[in-house]
C-alpha angles and dihedrals in degrees: 000000000000119000126197117239122211106219093188088076091053098056125062125249089249092056090046090055091049092050091048090051091048090049092053090047091051092048090051091050091050091050090049092049090050090052091048091048092049090050091049092049090050090050090048091054091049092052092048090051092051090050093047094245112145136170093269092053091049091050090050092050092047091048092048092050091047092048090049090051090051092049092054094055119107092234092056092048092050092048091048091051091048093050091047091052092047090050092050091050090048091050090049091049092051090048091051089051089051090051092050090049091048091049090048091052089049090050090049090051094050093045094046091080090072095052128076118265090249092061097041133067127201119245096243090050090048092050090053095048117110092237094055092044090052092048091048092052091049093051092047092048092048095049092046092048093049093048091048095048095044093046092232126136113352096233109146104198126311130179124293089251090057091050091049091046092052089045091052090049091050090047092052090052094046091049088058088055092049106268109133125202122207111267106184131059090245091056091049092055094052 
């Protein structure tokens, strides 16, 4: 069982008076310190106003410092490297697809001699068709967006032929490394 103890009976009246005086003195010092702090904060605001520093500028500076701190972390650097590599691989894959499509169009052109005129279409006519133009625009947009998002090469557009040419160049380089593209029509259909 816990009993409450009255400490006022344990100290003398003289000690109680000293403690009460010390309490009043501490409360006065605290009030004085609050007044000094308020005056210093007011002075701080005045100086910031004279310097043109406002809350928005401070927030921007804090955000910039925080963002810089985040960018210097190991986790951020690893993530950035991983995303860069993934973007490069995606760009290479799209380039390879463009190369395969270009090769397929070339095969269609070379095989079209054996078909009747009614079943074949000339390459210039195909390139001017609305379907091909739409496809060409989509490929150009996709490649441009990927390059922009990944932060790779700063190509801003280019014709479909340029994209296919760069894809063929990338394919030629990757075939040296060991990447093999399908060469026959049967491999393309798989």
